[in-house]
Steps between C-alpha positions, in 0.01 A plus 500: 500500500696204373249358253379845401854599392645169405245313287485125553593519873248383754268706712621592849306217683705249318821638651412358849477150351845550339633624827381178675646278230839672526502456885410132466763444227774659716402279803493180296832576347652566836344192652621289207860621575453405864464858618248762602398779268614835641218742574380708215333853529166572360672768291748254352220249421281763333779642288608144406142418396459812305822438320417136425158561347634778280775273365247223457290748293785525256680816612876525520697475828562880483127570429393256774733675740359845433145377491527327831667790671243751361211265593628449855541873553145557384363220721710654790356842454148370485565303830633794690 
C-alpha cells in the first residue's frame, strides 16, 4: 500500500528492518541515560516505522501521519 500510493517509500518488507532499528535505538538511548527502555507494542513500532520511512521519502509531517495511519489500517485488515 505505502509505496503504491506514496512514490519513493520502500516496499513493505523494509518496514520490519526499520522497526528493528527503532527498537534498537530506543534501547540504546535508554541505556545511555542509565535506564531501561519501556516496552513498546508491535503496533507502536509499526506505525513509527511507517511514519519514519514516509518522512524520509520527502513527505510532510502531515502527509506522513496520514500515510502511516492508512498503511497501518490496510496491513491490519490484511492480517485479520
